[in-house]
N, C-alpha and C positions, 0 to 999 in steps of 0.2 A: 466429595461429591458422587453417588452414582452417575455414572457416564447419559446423559438421556439420550429417548428411539431421535431426536434431530439429530446430535451428534454423531450419534449411530448408520443413520443415515448420509451424511455427510462424506465419514472415510470410508463407505462401503464405496463410494464413489470414486475411490483414490485407488483403480486396481491394477496389481503389478506393484504399490510401492511396500518397503516393508515394515514390520510391526515397529522397528523403530523413528521410524518415520511418523505415522498413524500414533504414534504414542506421543508425540514430543506434537502433532499436530491437536491432540484430545487436550494434549494441556494447554493448549492457547485456548482453545474451542471452551476450554471448563474453566477458565479463569474470568474473577472481577465481577463486573456485574449483569452481565451479561450470558455467566456460564452457561452454558446449556440449550441457551437461545438460537446457536447456528448464526448469530450475528455477531460482528466484532467491531470495536475502537479502537486504537493501535495510535499511540502517540510516538510520533516520528520526528527526530532533530539531528537529520542532517543538512538542514540551513545554512550553517557554520561555514562548510565547505561551498554550498553552491553560492552567497550573498557575501561571505563575510560577516566577522563578527558585528558587529555594529550594525547593520539592516538585521540580523536576527535576533540581537539580544539589549541595543541598547533600550528599547520599548518597556522594557521589564529586568534591568540590572541586576534579580537574583539570578537569573535564568542562567548567568555567564557560569554561573557553580554549576556544576557535573552531578551534587549530591543533589540540588535544587531538582530536577529537572526529573531524577528517582522518585523522587518525593512525592512531584504529581502525577506519578504515571500510577506509585504505590496507592497513597489518597483518594483520588480520584476515581480508583476500582475499574483502568482500563485493565483492556484484553492483554496488553501487550505494548512492548515500548524498541525502537525500533532507531539506531543512531550507528555511525563510526566507530574505529577502533579506539580511540582514545576518552572517547565520552562513557564508555561503557565500563573499559579497564577503571575509569576511577570513578568507582563506587558499587564495583563484582564484587568483592570482599563483604561492605558494610553490607549492602543489599540482597543478599546471595538467595535465592530461594524466592526475593518475597515479589517478582511478576515475572513474564515471560521477556525473554530477549532473541533481539532479532539481529545480527550484525549485519549491518552494510556493505556490501568489499566494495565495491566500487564507487567515487563520485569525481564531480566536474570541477570547476574554478570558475570565477567570474575573469578572473583575469587573461584567462586563452580567449583565445576567438573558434579553436574546434569545436568541433561536436562530435565528443567522444569524451570516457571517464576513465582516471587509474587505478586499479588495482591497488583497494588503504586497508585492505583486510585476505585473512586467508580462514580457509575451514577451519584450519586447526587451533585457530585463537578463538575460533567462533565455539569452538569442544572446550575449549581452554577455561574461557567465561561462562559454559553451562546454558548454551543458547539454543533454543526451540528451532534455529531455523538463521539464513542465510537470511539477504536482500541483495538485487543487482539490479541496473538502472541500462537499458538497451533502449535508442532510439532508432525504431524506424523508420527507415527513410534519408535517414543523415551520410557522409559518407563513410566513416567509420561502421556502420550498424553489421555488415557482415561479420565483423573481427569481433563486434562485443558480441553478436551471439554466437560465435565461435566460444570464445570466452565462459558465456553462460552455460554450452552444454560439458564444454569441460568443467566447470565448478558442479552444476547438476551433478553430474555423474557422481562425481566426489562428495557431495555433502548429502548427496542421498545413501549413498554406500557405508555415511554414519551415523545415516539414521535421521539427520536434517532437512527439513522444509527449504522450500528457494521461494522469497516471496520475492517477484517482478515485476519492477519500475518500468510499463512498459508507456513511453510518452514518443512521439513522432516528432518527428523534422527535417528538415530540409529535404531535397529532392523534389520529389515532384511533390510533396505536403508547404501548402502556404500557410502563412503563418494564423493565419485565422483557421485554415485548413489544422491545425495543429489540437485542439476541442471538438472537429470537425466527428458530427456524427456518424460517418462510416468510416473517421479514420480511425477513431476511438475503436468500434466496434472491432477494425480491423487489426489493430496492436495490441486491443485484448486477447484477440484467436491468437496470431503467433503467438504471444505467451503462451500461451493454453498448447500450443503443437510443441514447444520449446520446452514440454514439460513441467512449468511452474505447477506449485501446489495454492499461491497466491497469488492472483493477481491482482495491480495498482494501477487504475489508470486515473487519467484527469474526469471529471465531471463532462459531460458530452452537453456540444450546444447546437442548435437544430442548422448549424449549415451542412450544405454535402459537397467535398471539396473536388474527389475525381469524379470525371463528369461520365465516365464509364457507369463509377457507382451509381449515379445521380438517375442515369437510363431504368438503372434495374430496379432503384426505388421505387420512382418513378413506376415501373411496369405492373409490379408486384405490388403496388397499395402500403409499403412497409413504412406505418406512423408512428410520425417522428417530430406530431406539434406540439406532447409536451412535454415538459422533465422525466417522467415516468415514464411515457413510450422510450423514449433514448434510453431511459436504463435498462430494460425490457428489453430490447433488442442488445445491447451489450453481453447482458447473462444469455439472451441467447446464440449470439455467435459466442461464448465461454463455455462452450460443449452442453448444450440446452440447460445451463445453469450450474451444470455437474462439478463446474470447477467455482473456489470463492475467489470474488471480485468485490474488492475494495474500492472506494473513490475519494482521491485527495481532496482534502480542503481551501488548495489552490492558498492566493492571496490571502493578506488579511480583510474580511469583512464585519459586517455589524450581524449583529445576533443572531436580525429576522430572518435576514438572508442565509445567515446558515443553517439555521434549521429550518426554512422551506428546503432549502437543500436536502437535508435528510431523511426527512416526510415523502420527498420525491423518489430518492434511493430507495424508500422503506418500499413505497405503494409499488417500484419497480423492480420488484425482487432481487436487489442488489443485498450484498451482506454487512455491510458497513461502513464505516466511514475511517480514515485515516487522517489525524487532526494535527498540525502543527505550530505553524505561526498563529492560528487562530485561537491556541489555545497559553500556549509557554508566554506570548507575547503579552499578555493580560496578567494582571496582579492572580495571585495564588487563589485569592477567595474568588475572583471574577473567573476564572478556571474552571476551579471548581466546578460553579456551577454550572458554567455552559458545558463542562463535559453531560455535568450529571444531567442537564436536560437531553441533550444527545442521547444520555443512553436510555433515556425512559422513551424518548418517540422508537428504540429500536426493538423495545422490552416491551 
């Protein structure tokens, strides 16, 4: 398929990047049912680290098998599949070249109390597996956030020198951020902007709520009458904070929810100018038939 004008325009935003990185970004944007539209739907499966195997896969036990997850990504026609090292390795040969891969390089787990993540993969692993990019989580606000940002800086430099994209999960928590503020309108925009400043190719954030967390931000938002009543308004502001929409931003599907709620969120992301969704538990915890139907409906909205 020839690269579309929409994809060419998006690639033009990434000034200073290597041809190799732009080629891999193009691979992602030109794959699957949304190819050429500038929209993305990505299947992420890093929840086994974060929540444990039973909480992740017991609702749909066939998802314990890494090959099932590859099959879901391929058959649904999503733009890409993101996962930690072991999941990508187990299927990398069988499904080589059938779906763009993103290797998640760091992970936390629910057995520890600290707000930090360990490095669980390398750029070399991503190259060996034929990935288009690497994923990395930062926790703006956490005690470990500066260390995580410095790790990301080094990984980004190396990954980009090898033509790989960086996908940054920017999830604020700790410090001055309240629990409610973790999805607050001002905090999510701040987190997206920080990821852009760190050189992220693609930014992944949670869908923002109507809550404004920081008192200083609240005064600014009120003075400048920044709209945030509707979900589309809030998405629009997150995009504005992401270099005036010149960075790709995908929004997390979050905890399991019903189809109606999820599709309403997708419509708001589309109306607010977001680039797409990254949907994990809401897809692989359903039967394959139901997951394919849901992902198809999501991509129909974006298309």
